[in-house]
SETOR-170535 format. One record per residue (C-alpha): residue in three letters; x, y, z. Coordinates in steps of 0.02 Angstrom, whole numbers, padded with zeros to 5 digits, always signed. Each point is the difference from the previous one (the first is absolute). Example, Ala and Ser with C-alpha at 12.3 -4.5 7.8 and 13.67 -1.06 7.14 Angstrom:
# residues 2
ALA+00615-00225+00390
SER+00069+00172-00033
# end
This chain:
# residues 659
UNK-02311-02871+03218
UNK+00144+00121-00022
UNK+00016+00162+00097
UNK+00052+00169-00073
UNK-00125-00025-00141
UNK+00041+00168-00080
UNK+00182-00047-00033
UNK-00017-00184-00046
UNK+00076-00021-00173
UNK-00050-00181-00029
UNK-00132-00117+00066
UNK+00003-00187+00024
UNK-00150-00085-00078
UNK-00042-00175+00064
UNK-00110-00106-00114
UNK-00123-00137+00051
UNK+00129-00137-00036
UNK+00116+00078+00129
UNK+00125+00070-00124
UNK+00053+00182+00016
UNK+00064+00133-00120
UNK+00056+00181+00018
UNK-00088+00139-00095
UNK+00016+00190-00001
UNK-00106+00081+00135
UNK-00166+00055-00075
UNK-00011-00148-00119
UNK-00182-00035-00050
UNK-00091-00164-00010
UNK-00003+00015-00188
UNK+00189+00025-00004
UNK+00023-00155+00107
UNK-00114-00102-00113
UNK+00095+00059-00155
UNK+00165-00050+00078
UNK-00068-00178+00020
UNK-00072-00017-00174
UNK-00100+00086-00136
UNK-00145-00121+00016
UNK-00016+00028+00187
UNK+00001+00188-00028
UNK-00137-00021-00130
UNK-00105-00109+00117
UNK+00032+00100+00159
UNK-00152+00084+00077
UNK+00066+00060+00168
UNK+00134-00029+00129
UNK-00005-00066+00178
UNK+00120+00092+00117
UNK+00023-00091+00165
UNK-00168-00083-00028
UNK-00095+00159-00044
UNK-00063+00020-00180
UNK+00048+00161-00089
UNK+00002+00077-00173
UNK+00143-00051-00116
UNK+00051+00183-00006
UNK+00031+00012+00188
UNK+00186+00030+00038
UNK+00085-00119+00122
UNK+00117+00102+00110
UNK+00039-00128+00136
UNK+00053-00181+00010
UNK-00156-00105-00025
UNK-00075-00167-00046
UNK-00076+00020-00172
UNK-00115-00105-00108
UNK-00061+00043-00174
UNK-00187-00026-00012
UNK-00072-00071-00162
UNK-00178-00045-00048
UNK+00022-00182+00049
UNK+00075+00033+00173
UNK-00048-00151+00107
UNK-00095+00097+00136
UNK-00109+00091-00126
UNK+00067+00174+00036
UNK+00052+00025-00182
UNK-00176-00035-00061
UNK-00072+00117+00131
UNK+00114+00142-00055
UNK-00038-00032-00184
UNK-00188-00009+00028
UNK-00003+00154+00111
UNK+00094+00096-00135
UNK-00125-00067-00127
UNK-00143+00070+00105
UNK+00081+00173-00013
UNK+00018-00022-00188
UNK-00183-00051-00010
UNK-00049+00156+00098
UNK+00101+00108-00121
UNK-00085-00083-00148
UNK-00172+00029+00075
UNK+00042+00182+00036
UNK+00056+00028-00180
UNK-00155-00084-00071
UNK-00125+00067+00127
UNK+00059+00169+00067
UNK-00070+00049+00170
UNK+00009-00176+00072
UNK+00049-00005+00184
UNK+00100-00141+00078
UNK-00018-00091+00165
UNK+00114-00148+00039
UNK+00091-00110-00125
UNK+00093-00144+00083
UNK+00079-00159-00064
UNK-00099-00155+00051
UNK+00027-00188-00006
UNK-00036-00010-00187
UNK+00035+00171-00075
UNK-00063+00170+00055
UNK-00151+00114+00007
UNK-00038+00184+00014
UNK-00153+00080+00078
UNK-00053+00148-00105
UNK-00134+00133+00008
UNK-00069+00052-00169
UNK-00166+00053-00073
UNK+00037-00118-00144
UNK-00063-00180+00025
UNK+00138-00112-00062
UNK-00037-00144-00120
UNK+00095-00147-00073
UNK+00038+00105-00154
UNK+00077+00132+00113
UNK+00112-00131+00078
UNK+00071-00044-00171
UNK+00032+00184-00037
UNK+00087+00020+00169
UNK+00109-00152-00037
UNK+00055+00075-00165
UNK+00039+00166+00084
UNK+00100-00089+00136
UNK+00107-00087-00131
UNK+00023+00166-00089
UNK+00059+00079+00163
UNK+00118-00148+00019
UNK+00076+00035-00170
UNK+00031+00182+00051
UNK+00126-00067+00128
UNK-00047+00137+00122
UNK+00119+00011+00149
UNK-00089-00037+00165
UNK+00077+00121+00124
UNK-00023+00017+00187
UNK-00021+00170+00083
UNK+00003+00020+00188
UNK-00105+00139+00077
UNK-00059+00055+00169
UNK-00177-00056+00035
UNK-00059+00181-00008
UNK+00080+00026-00170
UNK-00079-00160-00063
UNK-00171+00061+00058
UNK+00029+00161-00096
UNK+00054-00100-00154
UNK-00155-00110-00002
UNK-00115+00146+00046
UNK+00056+00116-00139
UNK+00115-00072-00134
UNK-00092-00167-00016
UNK-00161+00032+00095
UNK-00022-00176+00067
UNK-00108+00002+00158
UNK+00028-00184+00040
UNK+00187+00022+00013
UNK-00027+00154+00108
UNK-00111-00100+00118
UNK+00132-00136+00016
UNK+00130+00133+00041
UNK-00111+00086+00127
UNK-00064-00160+00080
UNK+00101-00160-00022
UNK+00167+00091-00013
UNK-00037+00140+00124
UNK+00147-00050+00110
UNK+00122-00016-00145
UNK+00122+00143-00029
UNK+00062-00047-00174
UNK-00087-00093-00141
UNK+00045-00043-00179
UNK-00079+00028-00169
UNK+00043-00098-00157
UNK-00003+00092-00167
UNK-00012-00076-00174
UNK-00027+00126-00138
UNK-00144+00114+00046
UNK-00069-00124+00125
UNK+00044-00008+00185
UNK-00059-00106+00146
UNK+00023-00003+00188
UNK+00100-00157+00038
UNK+00141-00067+00108
UNK+00064-00112-00141
UNK+00109-00078-00059
UNK-00041+00003-00186
UNK+00072-00045-00169
UNK+00134+00116-00070
UNK-00109+00041-00151
UNK-00159-00055-00086
UNK+00091-00095-00139
UNK+00004-00160+00105
UNK-00189-00018-00022
UNK-00017-00113-00152
UNK-00166-00089+00025
UNK-00160+00041+00093
UNK-00175-00068+00021
UNK-00138+00093+00092
UNK-00113-00133+00068
UNK-00149+00071+00092
UNK-00100+00151+00056
UNK-00091+00001+00166
UNK-00080+00123+00119
UNK+00089+00055+00158
UNK-00014+00131+00135
UNK+00134+00125+00047
UNK+00104-00077+00139
UNK-00119-00149+00006
UNK-00133+00103+00089
UNK-00176-00026-00070
UNK-00049+00173+00064
UNK+00134+00083-00109
UNK+00009+00035-00186
UNK-00032-00140-00123
UNK+00149-00033-00113
UNK+00045-00114-00144
UNK+00138-00129+00024
UNK+00095-00058-00153
UNK+00104-00158+00018
UNK+00144-00050-00110
UNK+00161-00097-00016
UNK+00160+00043-00092
UNK+00164-00082-00047
UNK+00172+00044-00068
UNK-00031-00115-00151
UNK-00144-00057-00109
UNK+00052-00181+00031
UNK-00031+00017+00188
UNK-00171+00076-00033
UNK-00049-00144-00115
UNK+00056-00126+00131
UNK-00102+00092+00131
UNK-00157+00003-00108
UNK+00022-00187-00032
UNK+00005-00027+00188
UNK-00158+00103+00018
UNK-00089-00112-00126
UNK+00062-00154+00092
UNK-00059+00077+00165
UNK-00175+00020-00074
UNK-00001-00186-00042
UNK+00057-00040+00176
UNK-00122+00117+00088
UNK-00061-00100+00149
UNK-00177+00067-00018
UNK-00008-00063-00180
UNK+00079-00168+00040
UNK-00100-00015+00161
UNK-00160+00005-00101
UNK+00062-00111-00142
UNK+00068-00133+00118
UNK-00150+00015+00118
UNK+00106+00043+00152
UNK-00094+00145+00079
UNK-00137+00125-00035
UNK-00040+00180+00043
UNK-00181+00053+00013
UNK-00075+00172+00029
UNK-00145-00090+00082
UNK+00120-00062+00133
UNK+00098+00161+00008
UNK+00152+00083-00076
UNK+00166-00071+00053
UNK-00075-00158+00077
UNK+00062-00147-00105
UNK-00087-00168+00004
UNK+00105-00157-00023
UNK-00071-00125-00124
UNK+00037-00187+00023
UNK+00158-00001-00106
UNK+00069+00156+00081
UNK-00044-00069+00171
UNK+00109-00152-00038
UNK+00150+00112-00035
UNK-00030+00099+00157
UNK-00024-00156+00105
UNK+00161-00078-00068
UNK+00098+00157+00042
UNK-00074+00008+00174
UNK+00035-00185+00031
UNK+00179+00022-00061
UNK+00031+00144+00120
UNK-00093-00081+00145
UNK+00108-00157-00015
UNK+00160+00101-00008
UNK-00052+00108+00148
UNK-00044-00154+00101
UNK+00179-00063-00026
UNK+00064+00168+00064
UNK-00100+00007+00160
UNK-00150+00109-00046
UNK-00170-00033+00079
UNK-00162+00043-00091
UNK-00136+00114+00069
UNK-00165+00071-00065
UNK-00071+00172+00038
UNK-00166+00084-00042
UNK-00030+00112-00149
UNK-00052+00148+00109
UNK+00062+00073+00162
UNK-00049+00130+00129
UNK+00058+00173-00054
UNK+00092+00020+00165
UNK+00120-00138-00054
UNK+00055+00100-00152
UNK+00009+00163+00096
UNK+00119-00086+00118
UNK+00108-00065-00143
UNK-00002+00169-00087
UNK-00081-00062-00160
UNK-00153+00106+00038
UNK-00023+00143-00028
UNK+00172+00025-00079
UNK-00040-00112-00149
UNK-00186+00032-00004
UNK+00009+00062-00181
UNK+00042-00177-00055
UNK-00126-00087+00114
UNK-00184-00033-00018
UNK-00107+00109+00115
UNK-00033-00071+00174
UNK-00152-00111+00025
UNK-00109+00073+00137
UNK-00098-00122+00107
UNK-00124+00034+00141
UNK-00023-00143+00123
UNK-00158-00049+00096
UNK+00042+00124+00139
UNK+00016+00145-00122
UNK+00190+00006+00010
UNK+00084+00049-00161
UNK+00154-00094-00058
UNK+00106+00018-00156
UNK+00089-00135-00098
UNK+00118+00003-00149
UNK+00020-00121-00143
UNK+00173-00067+00042
UNK+00131+00106-00090
UNK+00146-00095+00078
UNK+00025-00167+00087
UNK+00135+00064+00119
UNK-00108+00065+00145
UNK-00096-00165+00009
UNK+00162-00098+00011
UNK+00064+00115+00137
UNK-00155-00042+00101
UNK+00034-00185-00023
UNK+00178+00023+00065
UNK-00061+00097+00151
UNK-00135-00128+00042
UNK+00115-00091+00122
UNK+00160+00026+00097
UNK+00156-00035-00103
UNK+00172-00054+00062
UNK+00165+00039-00083
UNK+00010-00188-00030
UNK-00162+00007-00105
UNK+00073+00120-00126
UNK+00003+00014-00146
UNK-00187-00017-00029
UNK-00037-00008-00188
UNK-00185+00029-00041
UNK-00059-00019-00179
UNK-00165+00028-00090
UNK-00067+00018-00175
UNK-00103+00148+00058
UNK-00119+00097-00112
UNK+00006+00189+00020
UNK-00095+00144-00078
UNK+00064+00167-00064
UNK-00103+00135-00085
UNK+00116+00027-00149
UNK-00047+00140-00119
UNK-00100-00066-00148
UNK+00126+00068-00125
UNK+00138-00101+00083
UNK-00088-00169-00005
UNK+00084-00127-00113
UNK-00075-00174+00003
UNK+00090-00109+00126
UNK+00152+00113+00010
UNK-00091+00144+00085
UNK-00160-00057+00087
UNK-00108+00057+00145
UNK-00015-00173+00077
UNK+00156-00108+00003
UNK+00083-00135+00104
UNK+00172+00023+00076
UNK+00114-00145+00045
UNK+00029+00092+00162
UNK+00117-00056+00138
UNK+00057+00085+00159
UNK+00152-00061+00092
UNK+00016+00052+00182
UNK+00179-00020+00059
UNK+00129+00058+00125
UNK+00121+00137-00058
UNK+00143-00127+00002
UNK-00101-00111-00120
UNK-00046+00140-00121
UNK+00140-00011-00128
UNK-00016-00189-00015
UNK-00188+00015-00025
UNK+00020+00134-00134
UNK+00126-00113-00089
UNK-00124-00145+00006
UNK-00139+00111-00070
UNK+00115+00058-00141
UNK+00048-00181-00038
UNK-00183-00054-00008
UNK-00047+00143-00115
UNK+00145-00036-00118
UNK-00048-00185-00001
UNK-00180+00042-00049
UNK+00054+00114-00143
UNK+00129-00122-00066
UNK-00126-00142+00001
UNK-00123+00106-00099
UNK+00129+00048-00131
UNK+00037+00179+00055
UNK+00190-00001-00011
UNK+00029+00186-00028
UNK-00032+00077+00172
UNK+00044+00175+00061
UNK+00010+00029+00188
UNK-00045+00170+00071
UNK+00037+00050+00180
UNK-00125+00133+00048
UNK+00062+00108+00143
UNK-00074+00149+00094
UNK+00037+00182-00036
UNK+00089+00070+00155
UNK-00048+00176-00053
UNK-00186-00040+00001
UNK-00024-00095+00163
UNK-00181+00051+00025
UNK-00048-00130-00133
UNK+00056-00144+00109
UNK-00040-00083+00165
UNK+00134-00039+00127
UNK+00160+00091+00046
UNK+00150+00038-00109
UNK+00102-00123+00104
UNK-00124-00139-00037
UNK+00007+00038-00186
UNK+00189-00002-00003
UNK+00001-00170+00085
UNK-00132-00072-00117
UNK+00093+00062-00154
UNK+00165-00068+00066
UNK-00081-00171+00023
UNK-00083-00005-00171
UNK+00163+00050-00087
UNK+00095-00133+00097
UNK-00125-00133-00056
UNK+00009+00055-00182
UNK+00190-00001+00005
UNK+00004-00171+00083
UNK-00113-00069-00137
UNK+00123+00072-00127
UNK-00135+00090-00098
UNK+00035+00159-00097
UNK-00124+00138+00034
UNK-00039+00181-00030
UNK-00051+00123+00135
UNK-00162+00100+00001
UNK+00008+00141+00127
UNK-00171+00054+00064
UNK-00088-00155-00071
UNK-00018-00097+00163
UNK-00169-00043+00078
UNK-00054+00111+00144
UNK+00047-00139+00122
UNK+00166-00060-00069
UNK+00124-00029-00142
UNK-00035-00133-00130
UNK+00073-00106-00137
UNK-00102-00002-00160
UNK+00025-00131-00135
UNK-00024+00069-00175
UNK-00007-00131-00137
UNK+00029+00027-00185
UNK-00118-00101-00110
UNK+00027-00079-00171
UNK-00027+00170-00084
UNK+00122+00090+00115
UNK-00136+00089+00100
UNK+00026+00024+00187
UNK-00128-00054+00130
UNK+00012+00025+00187
UNK-00059-00162+00079
UNK+00072-00074+00161
UNK+00048+00101+00154
UNK+00087-00021+00168
UNK-00025+00139+00128
UNK+00073+00031+00173
UNK-00113+00076+00132
UNK+00050+00071+00170
UNK-00154+00114+00008
UNK-00151-00118+00009
UNK+00067-00095+00152
UNK-00010+00166+00094
UNK-00172+00045-00064
UNK-00071-00171+00043
UNK+00102-00020+00160
UNK+00071-00166-00060
UNK+00119-00083+00121
UNK+00091-00160+00043
UNK+00079-00051+00164
UNK+00188+00002-00018
UNK+00129-00112+00084
UNK+00011+00134+00135
UNK-00184-00023+00042
UNK-00042+00175-00063
UNK-00115+00051-00144
UNK+00085+00044-00166
UNK-00062+00060-00169
UNK+00008-00120-00148
UNK+00043+00061-00174
UNK-00122-00037-00142
UNK+00044-00050-00178
UNK-00140+00023-00127
UNK+00030-00121-00144
UNK-00094-00043-00160
UNK+00092-00091-00142
UNK-00145+00011-00124
UNK-00058+00167+00068
UNK-00176-00017-00067
UNK-00062-00162-00076
UNK-00099+00097-00129
UNK+00144+00113-00050
UNK+00125-00143-00003
UNK-00109-00109-00110
UNK-00038+00147-00115
UNK+00187+00029-00023
UNK+00030-00188-00019
UNK-00131-00011-00139
UNK+00088+00139-00096
UNK+00175-00069+00037
UNK-00046-00173-00067
UNK-00127+00062-00130
UNK-00117-00127+00081
UNK+00120-00144-00035
UNK+00006-00060+00179
UNK+00123-00132+00059
UNK-00078-00172+00010
UNK-00021+00001+00190
UNK-00104+00161-00010
UNK-00099-00030-00159
UNK-00188-00014+00033
UNK-00012-00142-00127
UNK+00163-00096-00009
UNK-00045-00129-00133
UNK-00127-00007-00140
UNK-00045-00178-00050
UNK-00045+00004-00185
UNK-00069-00159-00082
UNK+00010-00001-00190
UNK-00160-00100-00030
UNK-00151-00066+00092
UNK+00074-00176-00004
UNK+00136+00056+00122
UNK-00116+00089+00124
UNK-00001-00146+00122
UNK+00191-00007+00008
UNK+00009+00191+00011
UNK-00118-00004+00148
UNK+00113-00127+00084
UNK+00152+00112-00029
UNK-00095+00151+00065
UNK-00055-00090+00160
UNK+00177-00060+00033
UNK+00062+00179-00008
UNK-00134+00061+00120
UNK+00045-00141+00120
UNK+00181+00059-00003
UNK-00056+00175+00050
UNK+00035+00073-00172
UNK-00128+00126-00063
UNK-00063-00068-00166
UNK-00144+00031-00120
UNK-00072-00126-00122
UNK-00059+00067-00168
UNK-00127-00122-00073
UNK-00070+00120-00130
UNK-00018-00065-00178
UNK+00124+00128-00065
UNK+00154-00033-00105
UNK+00157-00026+00102
UNK+00085+00151-00081
UNK-00134+00115+00069
UNK+00009-00079+00173
UNK+00188+00027+00003
UNK-00016+00181-00058
UNK-00130+00038+00134
UNK+00108-00080+00135
UNK+00147+00107-00060
UNK-00108+00157+00008
UNK-00054-00049+00176
UNK+00186-00016+00043
UNK-00019-00176+00072
UNK+00178-00062+00033
UNK-00021-00180-00062
UNK-00112-00088-00125
UNK-00022-00188-00002
UNK-00048-00055-00176
UNK-00087-00169-00010
UNK-00028-00094-00162
UNK-00033-00183-00036
UNK+00188-00038+00003
UNK+00016+00072+00175
UNK-00155-00093+00060
UNK+00066-00165-00069
UNK+00174+00022+00077
UNK-00057+00075+00166
UNK+00103+00158-00033
UNK-00032+00183-00035
UNK+00071+00129-00119
UNK+00058+00150+00102
UNK+00006+00181-00058
UNK+00070+00153+00092
UNK-00080+00171-00017
UNK+00105+00109-00119
UNK+00125-00143-00028
UNK-00098-00133-00093
UNK+00010-00189-00007
UNK+00104-00087+00135
UNK-00029-00175-00066
UNK-00087-00157+00060
UNK+00010-00052+00184
UNK-00073-00128+00117
UNK-00130+00061+00123
UNK+00120-00026+00145
UNK+00144+00094-00083
UNK-00095+00156-00049
UNK-00090+00010+00167
UNK+00167-00011+00091
UNK+00069+00135-00116
UNK-00144+00116+00044
UNK+00005-00042+00185
UNK+00187+00039+00008
UNK-00025+00167-00088
UNK-00139+00045+00122
UNK+00102-00053+00152
UNK+00151+00101-00056
UNK-00107+00151-00044
UNK+00103+00012-00160
# end
């Protein structure tokens, strides 16, 4: 960064590829984009200056690293900027169509944007179409989107008088009470409180679809005003919108709740309770195969299995800090009075961690005993809000593939590396090749959120970064996203439709060893604190399988498929041979079903295809006479005639390799 900013005539701009160029001081992001090419200038949404996003109109007055942000920027920031700008355009359209509307918050979200609005008018689907048309009209006006910086007091005056928007005033007086200066973005007659950045003008909005209306409460507080939330998504081209809508239709076909019912994998019943999935036989096979796969891999890596109860004394969770701090997401305590009239309270287990800590502390440990790697498929219970429940993906009862590694500080980095390696192995085996790694660190300006000292946090974060770097994984940093007991690595997978899902996690914990007084005897004969790694490759079995169903559209790899082979005789004369083929498959440990119905073979094949059975063995008189089978592959068709030994070896090899 150059000194004497007021007299600097030129600035050196360094681009992401490492190349540098000189520009006049005060050059804007748009000017820089134009100097590179007309298309880039047309596609540019914002600029990143030394890693900080800013409007394209912001002048660069000092040497800086610069990146032009477009809609398809790999970390998603371009989409966020576009969608947040679209939320402002939607608010302007609503204000023009329905004067007197007041506006709450309008952020970009994972798939588009929303705005919470207060209006006496009850919005309908027809209204959404009218708002879409108005948004596109505003886009054609090519209104400049301009930032104005004000003192907080002046902004309060602006939203109290000129715009009369009480929700913005409340944000200024409450959330931003310690902020001296704020910014307002203007577009035509509309203005909104926002830190930006935003598009240069509304002309870049070319396509929009408003998708849903729902109820909300101001600031998420059920005791506050009821509002209406309008969701939408927007794009810089009609082509991108059409592609998005096609993905939405495909997502509906892949919905795990729909496929779960059609393929008879799991069920949800109000009689049992909301958010409490029941595994049906075919779904139980998938779950059991996944558990067996991970158990076998963990056994190779030195993990030992344990089992813990589904409830625990409330004092255990008070000690860990899970109660009462997370009581909003827990079921109420169970109160029990014993024979002597003493009252005790228990909790449905919200976490497996405290139970594992008690196992560790059940006997004296030596430095030679460490690391201790405990693992459990432990079922836990969380009282999720009913509106947030989503089949297997968001449930109230779910099973975590939970492991806790108790190690010496000098073993920590190696153990984190091993946990990362195991998690990557699991995802790769299951076909999740597009993985984003997020290092979640603490916020040093908000220490009251966390247990432990600042020194402990700095050491933990140093260790977790060292492990990530040693494993040569690229990652992004999330400040303030750590757990209350330590930093973590989250694995975010992208499925076949490009959607992101947070699944596996590796977390470092220096806090719980203090709270549970965990020790080991060191080589000096003195007690020392171990460090804990919390680790779960699947995260939640329910969530993982729900995502896997949608990722594969129910077309599971052979080793996971509930039914691996359908044996389909063409006529009754071949039933005896078909039964022999079926029994030989069962004896080989291959899951097979025999269809002896008097239906035409074409219908049997179609039904097996609909059931997504990987292989079909077709048996006619020719096959019975020659002691062979005709093999078909789901979605691929006829693979030709094979001997019983050859096709069974083909299937067995595919199962062994988890292809």
